[in-house]
C-alpha positions in Angstrom: -113.2 -144.2 34.7 -112.7 -147.6 34.5 -116.1 -148.3 35.2 -117.4 -146.3 32.6 -114.6 -147.7 30.0 -115.8 -151.6 31.2 -119.2 -150.8 30.5 -119.1 -148.8 27.2 -120.0 -150.4 24.0 -116.9 -150.1 22.2 -115.1 -151.9 24.9 -117.6 -155.1 24.8 -117.4 -154.9 20.8 -113.7 -154.5 21.4 -113.1 -157.2 23.9 -115.1 -159.8 21.9 -113.6 -158.9 18.6 -109.9 -159.2 20.4 -110.9 -162.4 22.3 -112.1 -164.2 19.5 -108.8 -163.2 17.1 -106.5 -164.4 19.8 -108.4 -167.6 20.4 -108.9 -168.3 16.3 -104.7 -167.7 16.0 -104.5 -170.4 18.7 -106.9 -172.8 17.5 -105.2 -172.2 13.6 -101.8 -173.2 15.3 -102.9 -176.1 17.8 -105.8 -176.9 15.8 -107.3 -179.0 19.0 -111.0 -179.2 18.9 -111.9 -177.8 22.9 -109.8 -174.6 21.6 -112.7 -173.8 19.3 -112.6 -169.9 19.2 -116.4 -169.7 19.7 -116.6 -172.2 22.6 -113.6 -170.0 24.2 -114.5 -166.9 23.5 -118.0 -167.2 25.3 -116.2 -168.8 28.4 -113.7 -166.2 28.3 -116.3 -163.6 28.3 -118.6 -165.1 30.7 -115.8 -165.2 33.2 -114.6 -161.6 32.6 -118.3 -160.6 33.3 -118.3 -162.2 36.5 -114.9 -161.7 37.5 -115.7 -157.5 37.5 -119.1 -157.5 38.3 -120.6 -156.4 34.5 -123.9 -157.0 33.8 -124.9 -158.9 31.0 -127.1 -156.2 30.1 -124.6 -153.6 30.1 -122.5 -155.7 27.9 -125.1 -156.5 25.5 -125.8 -153.0 24.4 -122.2 -153.4 22.6 -122.7 -157.1 21.8 -126.0 -156.0 20.0 -123.8 -154.6 17.4 -122.0 -158.0 16.6 -125.3 -159.4 16.4 -126.2 -157.3 13.0 -123.6 -159.1 11.5 -125.4 -162.4 11.7 -127.9 -161.5 8.9 -124.9 -160.6 5.8 -123.3 -163.8 7.3 -126.0 -165.8 7.0 -126.7 -164.4 3.3 -123.3 -165.1 2.6 -123.8 -169.2 2.9 -125.5 -168.9 -0.1 -122.4 -168.4 -2.4 -120.8 -171.7 -1.7 -124.2 -173.2 -2.1 -124.7 -171.6 -5.8 -121.0 -172.9 -6.9 -121.4 -176.2 -6.0 -125.2 -176.1 -7.1 -124.5 -178.9 -10.0 -123.0 -181.3 -7.6 -126.0 -180.7 -5.2 -128.3 -181.5 -7.9 -126.4 -184.4 -9.0 -127.7 -186.1 -5.2 -131.1 -184.4 -4.7 -132.6 -187.4 -4.0 -130.2 -189.0 -1.6 -129.9 -185.6 0.3 -134.0 -185.2 0.3 -134.2 -188.4 1.9 -131.2 -188.3 4.1 -132.8 -185.0 5.5 -136.3 -186.2 6.3 -134.5 -189.0 8.0 -132.4 -187.1 10.0 -134.8 -184.7 11.1 -137.5 -187.4 12.1 -134.8 -189.3 14.1 -133.7 -186.2 15.4 -137.0 -185.1 16.8 -138.6 -188.3 17.9 -134.8 -189.4 19.6 -134.8 -186.2 21.4 -138.4 -186.8 22.9 -137.7 -190.2 24.1 -134.9 -189.3 25.4 -136.1 -186.3 27.3 -138.9 -188.5 28.8 -136.8 -191.0 29.7 -134.7 -188.8 31.9 -138.0 -187.2 33.5 -138.2 -183.9 31.9 -141.6 -182.1 31.7 -143.7 -181.7 28.6 -142.8 -177.9 28.2 -139.1 -178.7 28.4 -139.3 -181.7 26.0 -141.0 -179.5 23.8 -138.4 -177.1 24.0 -136.2 -179.5 23.2 -137.4 -180.4 19.8 -135.9 -177.8 17.4 -132.8 -178.1 19.3 -130.8 -178.4 15.3 -132.5 -175.8 13.6 -131.2 -171.7 13.8 -132.1 -170.0 16.8 -135.1 -167.6 15.4 -136.5 -170.6 13.8 -136.4 -173.0 16.7 -138.0 -170.0 18.9 -140.7 -170.0 16.4 -141.2 -173.8 16.5 -141.1 -173.8 20.2 -143.6 -171.2 20.4 -145.9 -172.9 17.9 -145.7 -176.2 19.6 -146.0 -175.5 23.3 -142.3 -175.0 24.3 -140.9 -172.3 26.0 -138.6 -170.3 23.1 -136.0 -168.9 25.9 -135.5 -172.5 26.8 -135.3 -173.4 22.9 -132.7 -170.4 22.5 -130.3 -171.7 25.1 -130.3 -175.2 24.1 -129.8 -174.4 20.1 -126.9 -172.5 21.0 -125.5 -175.4 23.4 -126.0 -177.6 20.5 -124.1 -175.5 17.7 -121.3 -175.2 19.7 -120.8 -178.7 21.0 -121.7 -179.9 16.7 -118.8 -176.9 15.7 -116.5 -178.1 18.7 -116.5 -181.9 18.5 -118.9 -182.8 15.3 -115.6 -183.1 12.6 -114.1 -185.4 15.5 -117.2 -187.4 15.8 -117.4 -187.9 12.4 -113.9 -189.2 12.0 -114.3 -192.0 14.7 -117.4 -192.9 12.9 -115.5 -193.0 9.7 -117.4 -190.4 7.6 -114.9 -189.3 5.1 -117.0 -188.3 2.0 -117.1 -184.3 2.1 -120.6 -184.1 0.9 -121.7 -186.4 3.9 -119.5 -184.7 6.4 -121.1 -181.3 5.3 -124.6 -182.0 5.5 -124.2 -183.6 8.8 -122.2 -180.7 10.4 -125.5 -178.5 8.9 -128.1 -180.5 9.7 -127.2 -181.2 13.4 -125.4 -177.9 14.2 -126.7 -175.7 12.5 -124.9 -172.3 11.9 -122.1 -172.8 14.0 -121.9 -176.4 12.3 -122.2 -175.0 9.0 -119.3 -172.3 9.7 -117.2 -175.1 11.2 -117.8 -177.5 8.1 -116.9 -174.0 5.7 -113.5 -173.6 7.3 -112.4 -177.0 5.7 -113.5 -176.3 1.9 -115.8 -174.4 -0.1 -117.5 -177.6 -0.6 -117.8 -178.6 2.8 -119.5 -175.4 3.3 -122.4 -175.7 0.5 -123.5 -179.0 1.8 -123.6 -178.0 5.3 -125.8 -174.7 4.0 -128.4 -177.6 2.5 -128.3 -179.7 5.5 -129.1 -176.1 7.5 -131.8 -175.1 5.6 -133.5 -178.4 4.9 -133.5 -179.3 8.2 -135.2 -176.1 9.7 -138.0 -176.4 6.7 -138.5 -180.0 7.6 -138.4 -179.4 11.6 -141.1 -176.8 11.1 -142.9 -179.1 8.9 -142.8 -182.4 11.0 -142.3 -181.2 14.7 -146.3 -180.5 15.1 -147.2 -183.6 13.7 -144.9 -186.0 15.0 -145.7 -184.0 18.6 -149.1 -185.3 18.0 -148.0 -188.9 17.8 -146.3 -188.6 21.1 -149.3 -186.4 22.8 -150.2 -188.9 25.0 -147.1 -190.6 26.2 -145.8 -186.7 27.2 
């Protein structure tokens, strides 16, 4: 009976939502970055599955139902974007230039550091789309010769790290303006960073959404060309 319960779709959904609810309450109360509910829920789920010997494939049958909520959640990001459209239009030139610079810097830096640390070419190419949403990252990775599954794992890791420590890091380097902080979170940490920024204010969320969108577009457009420039070195 216990095995049936632990392996059921309903239990997987209830466990995931229950853990997230508890950790969200803890995070709201203590406001400590390492209590980020996404991070703590994932760690606890992994530990639970390991302790009770539940295969991930069994858990994912219920977890996949939760994944269906991602699509309407992403669409919902357009609401703060629409409400702050006038503010965004006024800064469109600066936004586009900063996004271009951020995209190119992000791609070039990960190539250089990965090469210095001895990563193979397929791994380096898999790291290139680290800061865009998972479906787009997998497509970019596949098109430039990377390993989509590796890219997906890296994207999730980057998103978690960005959502956990991104705002803390921006505070250290004294980025105080909400527009700059928001767009930085969306650019560097895609969906999870945008969700974290949206917790601060509607305007943070709007500019984070712009960062997420533009960085995804620019990475898809420029990654193949940047890869060609580094082809001989790789």
